[in-house]
C-alpha positions as CSV (number, residue, x, y, z in Angstrom):
1,M,2.1,-4.5,-33.7
2,L,-1.2,-3.4,-34.8
3,D,-3.3,-4.9,-37.6
4,D,-4.8,-1.4,-38.5
5,V,-5.2,2.2,-37.5
6,S,-8.3,1.0,-35.3
7,G,-5.9,-0.3,-32.7
8,Q,-7.3,-3.8,-33.0
9,A,-4.4,-6.5,-32.0
10,S,-3.8,-9.7,-33.2
11,G,-2.4,-12.3,-30.9
12,L,-4.1,-11.4,-27.8
13,A,-5.3,-14.9,-27.1
14,G,-1.7,-15.7,-26.1
15,F,-2.3,-13.1,-23.1
16,V,-5.6,-14.9,-21.8
17,P,-4.2,-17.7,-19.7
18,L,-1.9,-15.3,-17.7
19,A,-4.6,-12.7,-17.3
20,A,-6.9,-15.3,-15.9
21,E,-4.4,-16.3,-13.3
22,L,-3.7,-12.7,-12.5
23,G,-7.5,-12.1,-12.1
24,D,-7.5,-14.9,-9.4
25,L,-5.5,-12.6,-7.2
26,K,-9.0,-10.9,-6.7
27,R,-10.2,-14.0,-5.0
28,I,-7.1,-15.4,-3.3
29,R,-6.9,-14.7,0.4
30,D,-4.6,-16.0,3.2
31,A,-4.8,-16.0,7.0
32,S,-2.9,-12.5,7.4
33,S,-5.7,-10.5,6.3
34,P,-9.5,-10.9,5.2
35,D,-8.6,-8.8,2.1
36,T,-7.7,-10.6,-1.3
37,L,-4.1,-10.5,-2.6
38,A,-5.3,-7.8,-5.3
39,S,-6.8,-5.6,-2.6
40,R,-3.8,-5.8,-0.4
41,L,-1.5,-5.1,-3.3
42,F,-3.9,-2.2,-4.3
43,R,-3.5,-0.6,-0.8
44,A,0.4,-1.2,-0.8
45,T,0.8,0.4,-4.1
46,W,-1.2,3.4,-3.2
47,G,0.8,3.7,-0.1
48,A,4.0,3.7,-1.9
49,L,2.8,6.3,-4.5
50,L,1.7,8.6,-1.6
51,A,4.8,8.0,0.1
52,G,6.7,9.6,-2.9
53,Q,8.1,6.5,-4.5
54,A,8.6,6.9,-8.4
55,P,5.7,5.9,-10.3
56,L,7.7,3.8,-12.8
57,D,9.5,2.0,-9.8
58,V,5.9,1.4,-8.1
59,T,4.4,0.1,-11.6
60,L,7.4,-2.2,-12.1
61,L,7.3,-3.6,-8.5
62,A,3.7,-4.0,-8.1
63,T,3.7,-5.8,-11.6
64,A,6.6,-8.3,-10.8
65,D,4.8,-9.1,-7.4
66,A,1.6,-9.8,-9.0
67,V,3.1,-12.0,-11.8
68,A,5.0,-13.9,-9.2
69,A,2.0,-14.3,-7.0
70,A,0.2,-15.8,-9.9
71,R,1.2,-19.2,-9.0
72,L,2.7,-18.5,-5.3
73,G,-0.7,-16.8,-4.1
74,G,0.1,-15.6,-0.7
75,I,3.9,-16.9,-0.5
76,D,5.5,-13.7,-0.9
77,R,9.1,-12.5,-0.1
78,A,7.8,-11.5,3.6
79,V,6.4,-15.1,4.0
80,L,9.5,-16.9,2.9
81,L,11.9,-14.8,4.8
82,A,9.8,-15.3,8.1
83,A,9.7,-19.1,7.4
84,G,13.6,-19.3,7.3
85,L,14.7,-18.7,3.8
86,T,17.6,-16.3,3.2
87,E,17.0,-13.5,1.0
88,A,18.9,-15.2,-2.1
89,E,16.6,-18.5,-1.4
90,A,13.5,-16.4,-1.3
91,V,14.2,-14.5,-4.5
92,E,15.1,-18.0,-5.9
93,V,11.4,-19.2,-5.0
94,L,10.0,-15.9,-6.5
95,T,11.8,-16.3,-9.6
96,R,10.8,-20.0,-10.4
97,S,7.3,-18.9,-9.9
98,F,7.8,-15.9,-12.1
99,A,9.3,-18.1,-14.8
100,E,6.3,-20.4,-15.1
101,V,3.9,-17.8,-16.5
102,V,6.2,-15.3,-18.0
103,A,6.3,-16.4,-21.6
104,P,3.5,-14.1,-22.9
105,I,5.1,-11.2,-21.6
106,D,7.6,-8.9,-23.8
107,P,11.1,-10.2,-23.2
108,A,12.6,-6.7,-22.3
109,L,9.6,-6.0,-20.0
110,A,9.8,-9.2,-18.5
111,A,13.7,-8.9,-17.5
112,Q,12.8,-5.5,-16.2
113,L,10.1,-7.3,-13.9
114,C,12.4,-10.1,-12.7
115,D,15.0,-7.5,-11.7
116,Q,12.3,-6.4,-9.2
117,L,11.6,-9.8,-7.6
118,G,12.6,-9.4,-3.8
119,Q,12.5,-5.7,-3.8
120,T,9.5,-4.2,-1.9
121,L,7.2,-1.2,-2.3
122,R,7.9,1.8,0.1
123,P,5.3,1.4,3.1
124,G,3.1,3.9,3.9
125,P,-0.7,4.8,4.6
126,A,-2.9,4.4,1.6
127,P,-5.4,7.4,0.8
128,E,-8.8,7.1,2.0
129,F,-10.1,6.7,-1.5
130,A,-8.2,3.3,-1.9
131,E,-9.9,1.8,1.2
132,A,-13.2,2.9,0.0
133,L,-12.5,1.3,-3.4
134,I,-11.5,-2.1,-1.7
135,R,-14.8,-1.9,0.1
136,Q,-17.1,-0.7,-3.0
137,P,-18.6,-3.8,-4.8
138,R,-18.8,-3.7,-8.4
139,A,-22.2,-3.9,-9.9
140,G,-22.5,-7.3,-11.5
141,A,-24.2,-7.6,-14.8
142,T,-26.4,-4.8,-15.7
143,C,-28.2,-3.5,-18.9
144,P,-30.5,-0.4,-19.2
145,G,-34.1,-1.4,-18.9
146,K,-33.3,-4.7,-17.3
147,P,-32.9,-6.1,-14.0
148,R,-29.6,-6.3,-12.4
149,I,-28.0,-10.0,-12.2
150,V,-26.2,-10.1,-9.0
151,L,-23.3,-12.3,-9.1
152,E,-21.8,-13.6,-5.8
153,P,-19.1,-13.1,-4.4
154,P,-19.1,-9.5,-5.7
155,E,-15.7,-8.1,-7.0
156,G,-14.4,-4.9,-5.4
157,H,-13.3,-2.0,-7.2
158,G,-9.8,-2.3,-5.7
159,D,-9.6,-5.7,-6.8
160,H,-10.3,-4.7,-10.5
161,C,-8.4,-1.7,-10.7
162,M,-5.4,-3.6,-9.5
163,V,-5.7,-6.4,-12.2
164,V,-6.6,-4.0,-14.8
165,A,-3.2,-1.9,-14.1
166,V,-1.3,-4.9,-14.1
167,L,-2.5,-6.2,-17.3
168,A,-2.0,-2.8,-18.9
169,V,1.7,-2.8,-18.1
170,I,2.1,-6.3,-19.5
171,L,0.2,-5.1,-22.6
172,S,1.9,-1.8,-22.8
173,P,5.1,-3.1,-25.2
174,R,2.2,-4.3,-27.6
175,Y,0.7,-1.0,-28.2
176,D,4.0,1.0,-27.5
177,A,2.6,2.7,-24.5
178,D,4.1,4.1,-21.6
179,P,4.0,1.5,-18.8
180,A,3.7,3.7,-15.9
181,A,0.9,5.7,-17.4
182,A,-1.0,2.7,-18.1
183,F,-0.7,1.6,-14.8
184,L,-1.7,4.5,-12.9
185,A,-4.7,4.9,-15.4
186,G,-5.7,1.3,-14.3
187,M,-5.2,2.3,-10.9
188,A,-7.2,5.4,-10.8
189,H,-10.0,4.9,-13.4
190,H,-12.7,4.3,-10.6
191,L,-11.8,7.1,-8.5
192,H,-15.5,8.3,-8.5
193,N,-16.6,5.0,-7.3
194,A,-14.9,5.8,-3.8
195,L,-18.5,7.7,-3.2
196,L,-20.3,6.7,-6.2
197,P,-21.9,3.0,-5.6
198,D,-21.7,1.0,-8.7
199,S,-25.0,0.6,-10.6
200,G,-23.2,-0.3,-13.9
201,F,-24.2,0.7,-17.3
202,A,-27.9,0.8,-16.3
203,G,-27.3,3.3,-13.4
204,E,-25.1,5.4,-15.6
205,M,-27.7,5.5,-18.2
206,L,-30.4,6.6,-15.5
207,L,-28.1,9.6,-14.4
208,G,-28.5,11.0,-18.0
209,D,-27.0,14.2,-18.4
210,H,-25.9,14.3,-14.9
211,L,-23.3,11.3,-15.5
212,G,-20.5,13.6,-16.9
213,P,-20.4,16.4,-14.3
214,V,-21.0,14.1,-11.4
215,M,-17.9,11.9,-12.7
216,R,-15.7,15.1,-13.2
217,R,-16.6,16.3,-9.8
218,L,-16.0,13.1,-8.1
219,F,-12.6,12.3,-10.0
220,D,-11.5,15.9,-9.0
221,R,-12.7,15.3,-5.4
222,E,-10.1,12.5,-4.9
223,L,-7.4,13.8,-6.9
224,A,-7.4,16.7,-4.5
225,T,-6.5,14.6,-1.8
226,L,-3.3,13.7,-3.4
227,P,0.0,15.9,-3.5
228,A,1.6,17.3,-6.2
229,P,3.1,16.3,-8.6
230,L,1.4,12.7,-8.2
231,S,-2.2,14.3,-8.8
232,E,-1.1,15.8,-12.0
233,T,0.7,12.7,-13.0
234,I,-2.5,10.5,-12.5
235,A,-4.8,13.2,-14.1
236,A,-2.4,13.1,-17.2
237,A,-2.8,9.2,-17.5
238,L,-6.6,9.5,-16.7
239,A,-6.6,12.2,-19.9
240,A,-5.3,9.6,-22.0
241,I,-8.0,6.9,-21.8
242,P,-11.5,8.4,-22.6
243,D,-11.1,6.5,-25.9
244,A,-8.6,4.2,-27.6
245,S,-6.9,6.8,-29.7
246,T,-3.8,6.8,-27.8
247,A,-1.4,4.2,-27.1
248,V,-2.0,4.4,-23.3
249,G,-5.5,4.1,-23.9
250,R,-5.3,1.0,-26.1
251,A,-3.3,-0.7,-23.4
252,F,-5.7,0.5,-20.7
253,H,-9.1,-0.5,-22.5
254,A,-7.5,-3.8,-23.7
255,A,-6.6,-4.8,-20.2
256,D,-10.1,-3.5,-18.9
257,V,-12.3,-5.3,-21.2
258,I,-10.3,-8.5,-20.9
259,D,-10.6,-8.5,-17.1
260,R,-14.2,-7.7,-17.4
261,V,-15.0,-10.5,-19.3
262,L,-12.8,-13.1,-17.7
263,Q,-14.6,-12.1,-14.2
264,M,-17.9,-13.2,-16.1
265,R,-16.0,-16.4,-17.2
266,H,-15.2,-17.0,-13.7
267,Y,-18.6,-17.0,-12.4
268,D,-19.6,-19.3,-15.3
269,Q,-16.7,-21.6,-14.6
270,V,-17.6,-21.7,-10.7
271,A,-21.1,-22.8,-11.7
272,R,-20.1,-25.6,-14.1
273,F,-17.4,-27.1,-11.8
274,T,-17.6,-30.6,-11.2
275,V,-16.0,-33.2,-9.0
276,D,-14.8,-35.0,-12.2
277,Q,-12.9,-31.9,-13.1
278,A,-11.2,-31.9,-9.6
279,L,-10.3,-35.6,-9.8
280,D,-9.3,-35.8,-13.2
281,D,-8.3,-32.2,-14.7
282,M,-6.8,-30.9,-11.4
283,D,-5.4,-34.3,-10.2
284,L,-6.8,-33.7,-6.7
285,V,-5.6,-37.2,-5.4
286,H,-2.2,-36.2,-6.5
287,A,0.8,-38.6,-6.6
288,G,2.6,-38.9,-3.5
289,P,3.4,-41.7,-0.6
290,T,-0.6,-42.0,0.1
291,Q,-2.0,-41.7,-3.4
292,S,-2.8,-45.4,-3.5
293,F,-4.2,-45.5,0.0
294,H,-6.4,-42.2,-0.7
295,R,-7.7,-44.0,-3.9
296,A,-8.6,-47.1,-2.1
297,V,-10.2,-45.2,0.7
298,L,-12.3,-43.4,-2.2
299,R,-13.4,-46.4,-3.7
300,D,-14.4,-48.2,-0.4
301,A,-16.6,-44.9,0.4
302,G,-18.1,-45.2,-3.0
303,L,-16.9,-41.6,-4.0
304,P,-15.9,-41.0,-7.5
């Protein structure tokens, strides 16, 4: 799977389109909540873990939900049932969405994930740190010795952690990593930011020798709010990611850096978006019974 002992992998480009779509869950909302789909899944996932649902079950359920949402957005099982579909019909729709994007995922893992469609995370209140991470903005672009570049709208830590966790699962077969450990590492890798506002790499460098002790204290602070054995399981997952020397570390760090760069690409794409892209590339005036009328209206209005 790996090119060499450094852990660098070939063929990761095939994962990028799916990673970009999963990253959009950090930006998609619907009328049921002011939070993004990623933040809502982050909250539900922590709630299920805190309620005692097995980490591997939570890992597979949350990842399956995220992959299905890549195309369906907020149209999930609950919405489909509320709209009058039967359970079987709802699963059929979820499976159809899942199938559109599943190609880059390892077939054995894809089959496991597909089996979860239509299942639900165990409901339960999320820990306080999960709500704090949903509210805590990420730093934007920072570099030591330079002013911060503030990028709007800011990404939340809950959003980032959720997407990294899902990507780490999807990448876990590539690195022979335990998917549950990779998932938990992604979910928990910013626990310190529940209290510590994010000032990015520049802020970390300004903390100097205080950085390590501060981070250890704050991670311990949040882990102490979780019951055993969940706290020990998450601590073990975090212990595998200080570097890329472990399989879990490689899956996590690949997911993390891909998501961070794709977030920057998102800002770039938004800044460059044009009406021609909407009309030509995205087929804004799409096929249907009113397409010819819509085109006539636009010509008459002098709109491209």
